[in-house]
MIVEX-531788 format. One line per field, with one value per residue: x, y, z of N, C-alpha, C in turn; residue number from 0; residue in one letter. Coordinates in steps of 0.1 Angstrom, whole numbers. Layout:
<pts>
n.east: (X,...)
n.north: (Y,...)
n.up: (Z,...)
ca.east: (X,...)
ca.north: (Y,...)
ca.up: (Z,...)
c.east: (X,...)
c.north: (Y,...)
c.up: (Z,...)
pos: (NUM,...)
code: (A,...)
</pts>
This chain:
<pts>
n.east: (41,22,13,-12,-23,-47,-72,-65,-71,-89,-86,-90,-66,-53,-67,-73,-64,-65,-42,-43,-26,-27,-13,2,14,39,61,47,54,79,92,101,82,75,59,61,67,60,60,47,71,90,117,112,104,111,88,80,85,78,91,89,87,93,80,94,96,102,104,103,117,99,74,72,53,31,22,13,24,13,7,-13,-12,-30,-47,-32,-20,-9,-9,-11,-17,-25,-23,-33,-26,-10,-8,16,19,7,9,17,13,30,33,58,78,105,119,140,150,171,173,166,139,120,96,67,38,10,3,-12,-28,-28,-43,-40,-59,-55)
n.north: (-61,-37,-17,0,16,40,57,66,71,85,115,149,172,197,190,177,152,133,110,82,65,36,24,-4,-24,-14,6,35,63,64,62,70,79,75,87,72,70,53,57,45,27,42,50,44,69,88,111,125,127,124,127,111,121,148,159,170,174,166,173,162,180,179,177,199,224,218,194,179,163,146,136,115,107,94,83,66,68,82,109,119,151,161,185,208,188,170,156,143,135,110,78,47,49,46,41,38,27,35,21,22,45,48,54,38,20,-3,-14,-18,-4,-16,0,24,33,65,84,109,130,148)
n.up: (46,31,6,-11,-40,-50,-71,-95,-129,-160,-172,-183,-202,-183,-162,-129,-105,-77,-59,-39,-11,7,36,52,78,87,101,105,107,106,84,50,24,-10,-42,-73,-112,-141,-175,-205,-224,-210,-184,-150,-129,-102,-84,-63,-28,7,42,72,99,100,78,54,22,-11,-45,-81,-106,-134,-117,-101,-85,-97,-84,-54,-24,4,37,60,91,108,91,79,53,24,2,-31,-46,-81,-100,-130,-152,-177,-211,-211,-184,-184,-171,-153,-116,-87,-53,-28,0,19,46,60,57,40,15,-3,-15,-8,-5,-23,-39,-63,-84,-99,-128,-147,-172,-193,-211,-243)
ca.east: (39,15,10,-21,-26,-61,-76,-61,-83,-87,-89,-86,-55,-57,-76,-65,-67,-56,-41,-41,-17,-28,0,0,26,53,61,44,58,94,95,100,73,76,58,70,54,65,53,51,84,103,123,108,110,106,84,77,88,75,99,76,91,90,70,98,89,109,97,111,112,87,60,72,47,16,19,16,26,10,4,-22,-6,-40,-50,-18,-21,-2,-18,-5,-27,-21,-31,-28,-23,-7,-8,31,19,2,18,14,19,33,38,69,83,118,116,152,155,185,173,165,126,120,82,62,25,8,5,-26,-29,-34,-41,-45,-60,-54)
ca.north: (-48,-35,-4,-1,28,42,71,69,72,94,130,157,179,206,186,171,140,129,97,76,51,31,17,-11,-34,-9,18,45,75,63,60,79,75,84,84,71,69,49,57,34,29,51,44,45,82,92,123,130,121,131,122,109,127,163,161,176,172,168,171,162,194,177,178,204,232,213,182,182,151,148,126,114,96,88,72,58,72,90,113,132,158,164,197,210,174,173,143,137,129,97,67,40,54,39,46,30,31,35,20,23,58,46,59,23,17,-18,-20,-12,-10,-24,8,29,41,77,89,123,131,163)
ca.up: (45,20,-3,-23,-46,-59,-75,-110,-139,-172,-171,-196,-200,-174,-151,-116,-98,-62,-56,-23,-9,21,44,63,82,87,113,90,112,106,71,38,14,-21,-54,-86,-121,-154,-187,-216,-231,-202,-172,-141,-123,-89,-86,-51,-15,21,50,80,112,99,68,43,10,-24,-58,-93,-116,-140,-114,-88,-88,-99,-78,-40,-15,20,44,70,99,114,84,75,39,15,-10,-40,-55,-92,-107,-144,-159,-190,-217,-207,-171,-184,-164,-140,-106,-75,-40,-22,11,24,59,67,54,31,-2,-12,-14,-7,-5,-34,-45,-76,-93,-105,-141,-149,-186,-195,-226,-250)
c.east: (33,10,-1,-25,-41,-61,-71,-72,-80,-93,-81,-73,-62,-65,-69,-72,-59,-57,-39,-31,-21,-20,-2,12,40,51,58,50,75,102,93,90,72,66,66,61,66,56,55,63,95,107,115,115,102,102,83,78,84,86,88,79,87,83,81,93,101,104,108,108,104,75,58,63,32,14,22,16,20,7,-8,-18,-19,-47,-43,-19,-13,-8,-8,-15,-20,-29,-23,-19,-21,-8,5,31,12,12,12,22,21,37,47,72,97,119,128,160,170,187,169,150,123,107,73,46,25,6,-11,-22,-35,-32,-48,-43,-60,-68)
c.north: (-46,-19,-5,12,29,55,73,70,82,106,138,167,192,203,181,159,139,114,94,64,47,21,9,-19,-29,3,30,58,75,64,70,73,84,79,83,70,64,51,48,37,36,43,51,61,84,107,130,122,130,121,122,120,141,169,170,167,174,165,172,175,190,178,190,218,228,203,183,168,154,137,126,104,89,76,65,57,80,97,121,137,167,174,197,197,179,159,135,131,114,85,59,46,48,44,34,38,29,33,24,38,59,52,47,22,4,-20,-12,-15,-16,-15,12,35,55,79,104,126,142,167)
c.up: (32,17,-10,-28,-51,-65,-89,-120,-153,-169,-181,-192,-192,-160,-137,-115,-85,-60,-43,-23,4,26,51,67,83,95,105,96,109,93,60,29,0,-35,-66,-97,-133,-165,-196,-223,-222,-192,-160,-134,-112,-89,-73,-39,-2,31,63,95,110,85,56,29,-3,-37,-69,-101,-126,-135,-103,-93,-89,-91,-64,-32,-4,23,57,78,105,106,77,60,36,3,-19,-52,-67,-99,-122,-150,-173,-197,-209,-192,-171,-181,-152,-126,-93,-66,-33,-8,16,39,68,64,46,17,-8,-6,-19,-9,-17,-38,-58,-86,-95,-118,-140,-162,-184,-209,-229,-255)
pos: (0,1,2,3,4,5,6,7,8,9,10,11,12,13,14,15,16,17,18,19,20,21,22,23,24,25,26,27,28,29,30,31,32,33,34,35,36,37,38,39,40,41,42,43,44,45,46,47,48,49,50,51,52,53,54,55,56,57,58,59,60,61,62,63,64,65,66,67,68,69,70,71,72,73,74,75,76,77,78,79,80,81,82,83,84,85,86,87,88,89,90,91,92,93,94,95,96,97,98,99,100,101,102,103,104,105,106,107,108,109,110,111,112,113,114,115,116,117)
code: (X,X,X,X,X,X,X,X,X,X,X,X,X,X,X,X,X,X,X,X,X,X,X,X,X,X,X,X,X,X,X,X,X,X,X,X,X,X,X,X,X,X,X,X,X,X,X,X,X,X,X,X,X,X,X,X,X,X,X,X,X,X,X,X,X,X,X,X,X,X,X,X,X,X,X,X,X,X,X,X,X,X,X,X,X,X,X,X,X,X,X,X,X,X,X,X,X,X,X,X,X,X,X,X,X,X,X,X,X,X,X,X,X,X,X,X,X,X)
</pts>
């Protein structure tokens, strides 16, 4: 199983970025995929999740209304559209897969750094 994030970078406050997560080696249509982030000196935070078969989504309060998670089954990819970025969104962003739909994310990508300048 492999998850590979891309799309991170430096952006000014108020700007947008779109992160991608390419997924291989698992039954894409049966898994829940989520985005997490970890800012320097802070605990890892789950920010968005999409459930495979019905595209239900869940967001943390910190990103609700600004970030959108989506999936493309044909491309086996998950996306995170991030709008109205703020310096507090600076973090390493990870995608992760819960293949058993148990709430436990057992497969993780290597992360992509997002830096938002003020």
